[in-house]
C-alpha positions in Angstrom: 137.1 95.0 146.0 133.3 96.4 146.9 134.4 99.8 145.5 136.0 98.5 142.5 133.1 96.6 141.9 130.7 99.6 142.4 132.9 101.3 139.6 132.8 98.6 137.4 129.0 98.3 137.9 128.7 102.4 137.2 131.0 102.2 134.1 129.1 99.6 132.5 125.8 101.7 133.3 127.4 104.6 131.5 129.0 103.0 128.9 125.3 101.2 128.3 123.8 104.6 128.0 126.0 106.1 125.7 125.8 103.5 123.3 122.3 104.2 123.2 121.6 105.8 119.9 119.4 109.0 120.0 115.8 108.8 119.0 115.9 110.8 115.8 112.6 112.4 114.6 111.5 112.9 111.0 108.8 115.1 109.1 107.0 113.1 106.2 105.5 115.7 103.9 103.7 114.1 101.1 103.5 115.8 97.9 100.4 114.1 96.4 96.6 113.9 98.0 95.3 110.8 97.8 96.9 108.8 101.6 99.0 106.3 100.8 98.7 103.0 102.8 102.2 101.1 103.5 104.1 103.6 102.1 107.5 102.2 102.5 109.7 105.4 104.0 113.8 104.9 103.0 116.7 107.2 104.6 120.8 106.8 104.9 120.8 104.1 107.6 123.4 106.2 108.9 120.7 108.9 109.9 119.2 106.5 112.0 122.1 104.1 113.4 126.0 104.0 113.9 125.6 100.5 115.1 124.0 97.5 114.7 120.5 96.9 116.8 117.1 96.7 116.5 115.1 100.1 115.7 111.4 100.8 115.8 109.4 103.8 114.2 106.7 105.4 115.6 104.1 107.8 114.6 100.9 108.9 116.5 99.5 105.3 117.8 101.1 103.1 115.5 104.6 101.4 115.8 106.3 99.4 113.1 110.0 98.0 113.0 112.7 99.4 111.4 115.3 97.5 108.8 118.5 98.3 107.0 119.2 97.3 103.5 121.2 97.9 100.9 120.3 98.3 97.2 122.5 97.3 94.0 124.9 100.0 94.9 126.1 99.0 97.9 124.2 101.8 99.3 122.5 101.6 103.2 119.4 102.2 103.8 116.4 102.2 106.7 113.2 101.2 105.8 109.7 101.3 107.3 106.4 101.6 106.3 103.6 104.4 107.3 100.3 105.0 106.8 100.5 108.6 105.1 97.6 111.1 105.3 99.2 114.2 105.9 101.8 116.2 107.2 103.2 112.8 109.6 105.9 113.2 112.4 107.8 109.9 113.0 110.3 109.3 115.8 113.2 106.2 115.0 114.8 105.2 118.1 116.2 101.8 119.6 113.5 98.7 120.7 111.7 95.9 118.8 108.2 94.2 117.9 108.4 91.0 118.0 104.8 90.4 117.6 104.8 92.1 114.4 104.3 90.0 111.4 106.4 88.6 108.7 105.0 90.1 105.5 108.2 89.2 102.9 110.2 86.5 102.0 112.7 85.0 99.9 114.0 81.8 99.5 116.2 79.3 96.9 115.1 76.2 97.7 117.0 72.5 96.0 117.0 68.9 96.7 120.1 67.3 98.6 120.7 63.4 98.7 121.0 62.6 95.2 122.8 62.5 92.1 122.9 63.8 88.3 121.4 61.8 85.6 122.2 63.7 82.8 120.0 67.1 83.2 117.2 64.9 85.7 118.5 65.2 89.6 117.4 61.9 90.7 117.2 61.5 94.4 115.0 61.7 97.7 112.2 64.6 98.1 114.6 66.1 100.8 114.8 70.1 100.4 117.3 72.3 101.8 116.8 76.0 101.9 120.6 77.2 101.1 119.5 80.8 100.4 122.7 80.8 98.1 123.4 78.8 94.8 126.0 78.6 92.0 123.4 77.0 89.3 124.7 73.7 88.8 126.0 73.2 85.2 123.6 70.3 84.3 120.9 72.3 85.7 118.0 73.2 82.7 114.3 73.5 82.8 112.5 70.5 84.2 115.1 69.6 86.2 113.8 68.6 89.4 116.6 70.0 91.6 115.0 73.6 92.4 111.9 74.0 94.0 109.7 75.7 91.6 112.8 76.3 89.1 114.0 79.2 90.5 114.6 81.8 93.5 110.9 83.3 94.9 110.1 86.3 96.6 107.2 87.6 98.0 104.8 90.0 100.1 101.7 89.7 101.9 99.7 90.6 98.8 101.8 88.6 95.7 104.5 85.9 94.6 106.6 86.1 91.9 109.6 83.4 90.8 112.0 83.5 87.7 113.4 80.3 85.8 117.4 79.7 87.0 118.0 78.4 83.7 118.2 79.1 79.7 114.5 80.4 80.4 115.3 83.4 82.6 111.9 84.1 82.5 109.2 86.0 85.5 106.4 84.4 86.5 103.7 85.0 88.9 102.4 83.3 92.0 98.6 85.0 92.1 97.4 84.4 96.2 93.8 84.7 97.5 94.9 85.3 101.0 97.3 88.0 103.0 100.0 85.4 104.0 103.3 84.1 103.1 103.3 80.7 101.3 106.1 80.2 99.5 107.7 77.6 101.7 104.6 75.4 101.0 104.4 75.7 97.2 106.4 73.1 95.4 107.9 71.0 97.1 105.0 67.6 97.8 103.2 67.6 93.9 106.0 69.5 92.3 104.0 71.5 89.8 101.0 71.9 91.8 100.8 75.5 91.9 99.4 75.3 88.1 96.3 74.1 89.7 94.1 76.2 92.5 95.1 76.3 95.4 94.0 77.5 99.0 96.6 80.2 98.6 95.8 80.9 94.9 97.9 79.5 91.8 100.4 80.4 89.6 98.4 82.6 87.1 100.6 83.5 83.7 102.0 81.7 81.4 105.5 82.7 80.4 106.4 79.9 78.0 108.8 81.6 75.6 107.9 85.0 76.3 109.0 87.6 78.7 106.2 86.8 81.0 106.3 89.7 83.3 108.9 92.2 83.7 111.7 89.4 82.2 115.0 90.9 81.8 116.2 91.1 78.0 118.1 92.8 74.9 116.4 94.5 71.9 118.0 92.7 69.2 116.5 94.9 66.4 113.4 92.8 65.8 112.8 90.8 68.7 113.4 90.7 72.6 116.3 88.0 73.4 116.3 87.0 77.2 119.4 86.1 79.3 119.7 82.8 77.7 123.6 81.8 77.4 126.0 82.5 80.2 129.2 81.6 81.7 127.8 81.4 85.3 124.9 82.0 87.3 124.9 82.9 91.1 121.8 83.5 93.0 121.5 84.3 96.7 118.8 86.1 99.5 120.8 89.1 101.0 117.4 90.4 102.6 114.8 88.0 104.1 112.8 90.3 106.2 109.5 91.7 107.8 109.4 94.4 105.3 111.8 93.7 102.5 113.4 90.5 100.6 115.5 90.6 97.9 117.0 88.0 95.5 120.3 88.9 93.8 121.6 87.7 91.1 125.0 87.5 88.8 124.8 86.8 85.3 128.7 86.3 84.6 129.5 86.5 80.7 125.9 87.0 79.7 125.5 87.0 75.7 124.2 89.9 74.4 124.9 92.2 71.1 127.6 89.5 70.0 129.6 90.4 73.1 130.0 89.1 76.9 129.2 91.0 79.6 128.5 90.9 83.5 125.1 91.4 84.4 123.8 91.9 88.4 120.3 92.0 89.2 118.5 92.8 92.4 115.1 92.2 93.1 113.4 93.8 95.8 109.9 93.8 97.7 108.3 95.5 100.3 105.3 94.3 102.6 101.6 95.5 101.4 103.1 95.8 97.8 102.2 94.3 94.4 105.1 95.8 93.0 108.6 94.3 92.8 111.8 96.6 91.9 113.9 95.7 89.7 117.7 97.2 89.6 120.0 96.0 86.6 123.7 96.8 86.4 126.0 95.8 83.4 129.3 95.5 83.1 129.6 96.5 80.0 126.7 98.8 79.9 124.0 97.6 77.4 122.2 100.1 75.5 119.3 98.6 74.3 118.2 96.5 77.5 114.6 95.8 77.7 111.9 94.2 79.4 108.2 94.3 78.9 104.7 91.8 79.7 104.0 88.6 77.5 101.3 88.9 74.8 97.7 88.3 75.0 95.2 88.2 72.5 92.1 88.5 75.5 94.3 90.9 76.9 94.3 94.7 76.2 97.7 97.0 76.0 97.5 100.2 78.1 100.3 102.8 78.6 100.7 106.0 80.1 103.7 108.4 79.3 103.5 112.2 80.4 106.7 114.0 78.8 108.5 115.3 82.3 107.7 112.5 84.4 109.8 110.6 86.5 107.9 107.5 85.3 105.4 105.4 83.2 103.9 102.5 82.5 103.3 99.6 80.5 100.4 97.2 81.0 97.5 95.0 80.1 94.3 93.7 81.2 91.6 91.5 80.1 91.0 87.8 80.8 94.3 86.5 80.6 94.8 84.3 83.4 95.7 80.2 83.4 92.6 80.4 85.5 90.4 82.0 82.5 89.7 85.4 84.4 91.1 88.8 84.8 94.5 89.7 85.2 96.2 92.8 85.0 100.2 93.0 84.5 102.3 95.9 84.3 105.9 97.5 83.8 106.9 100.8 85.4 109.5 102.4 83.7 112.1 106.0 83.8 110.6 108.1 81.1 113.5 109.7 80.8 115.1 105.7 80.0 112.8 104.6 77.6 114.0 104.6 73.8 111.0 102.9 72.7 107.4 101.1 73.2 107.3 98.4 71.1 106.8 94.9 70.1 107.6 91.6 68.8 105.7 88.3 68.5 105.6 87.5 71.7 105.7 90.5 73.8 105.2 94.4 74.2 108.5 95.7 75.1 110.2 98.7 76.3 113.6 99.3 75.0 115.2 101.3 77.9 118.7 103.4 78.1 120.9 102.7 81.2 122.7 105.4 82.3 125.9 103.8 83.0 125.2 100.6 82.7 122.4 100.8 85.8 118.7 100.7 85.1 115.9 100.0 87.0 112.0 99.2 86.6 109.2 97.7 88.8 106.5 95.2 87.9 103.1 94.4 89.3 100.8 91.6 88.9 96.9 92.2 90.1 94.5 89.3 89.6 90.5 89.4 90.3 90.6 87.2 93.1 93.3 88.6 95.2 92.8 90.7 98.4 92.5 93.5 96.4 89.9 91.9 94.4 90.2 94.5 91.2 87.3 93.3 88.8 87.5 96.1 85.9 89.8 98.1 83.9 88.6 101.4 85.3 89.5 99.8 88.6 93.0 98.5 87.7 93.8 101.9 85.7 93.0 104.0 89.3 95.3 101.5 91.0 98.3 102.1 88.0 97.8 105.8 87.9 98.3 105.7 92.0 101.1 103.7 92.2 103.0 106.0 89.6 102.1 109.2 91.4 103.5 107.3 94.4 106.7 107.1 92.5 106.5 110.7 90.5 105.7 112.8 93.8 107.7 110.6 96.5 107.3 111.8 100.5 109.3 114.5 101.1 111.8 113.5 104.3 113.0 116.3 106.5 114.6 116.1 110.1 
């Protein structure tokens, strides 16, 4: 019996040793000169792990967690943030860092315990973080059912939301602190985020416009948001320390006189002001568009170089609800740009998807946020630096 026990123990030790993933060493080579802080490296998940588990990345004296996420196409990725300043060697191996802070977050929160009376939800202030929702048919603007009227997502730098109703506009919660704040917004004193709080405030007016980076199609004269659908389902596929995501399926979106299934995936990373929007439409929409709300107090800024991978459309000026300086930007693939134009309410970029797929980034920078950008020159410098990241990604070699 003792011999059998010893054999079983030896087998378990051998199995555990064999089941552990071997460390993987990668070399990061920047293709641009400025150092990149919190650069989110992405590699195929299969390169790092063949089984489930916790992993860490170590470079120099730094150790950060590794997370596994998927893009809209279902491609699984291992991601980790690195401060890149010259050639950097990173070792990936099994492990965890419980003390590493949560630097991204996403949620869908709605009321429970009440009932619908027409288009209003009547009931107690009981909230549940379901993180999955088929939009109820009666739910529209100001139904007081969903916390701040839609899904929210944030990094430690900035927060966003979109309206889960006929408006479908993206709004900006600018932050004065590098903390996760969405769990504390919109439950008590439902719309107090329109006023200055310790964390910041809602600084953008959306109204009937595109707000910042909202999805739309160009009808020949103006941008039309995702207003008419058969149904909408939205959920949170990732709520990690490094990346959080909101995924939405718009069934039967009425665009171009036809109905299409539109899938969207919004991702935000730790340390970043930018949100990444991925879209897939079936059938494809050849005149998909996005853009930025017009403001008489804001200057339009564009950057597009022939042959570059990415370009941007931006505005800068005293355009925040707090009547102070705010910069808004959309980064788009140069090759997918059909036209940069405008309508009465918006600056617009019309995009041509590739087999129904397109992507873009959007970001907002407020003079009171932790970046503290207070001049046009500093804002353009920040945009150009981010554009350089997109056009000259860090090369990863094994």
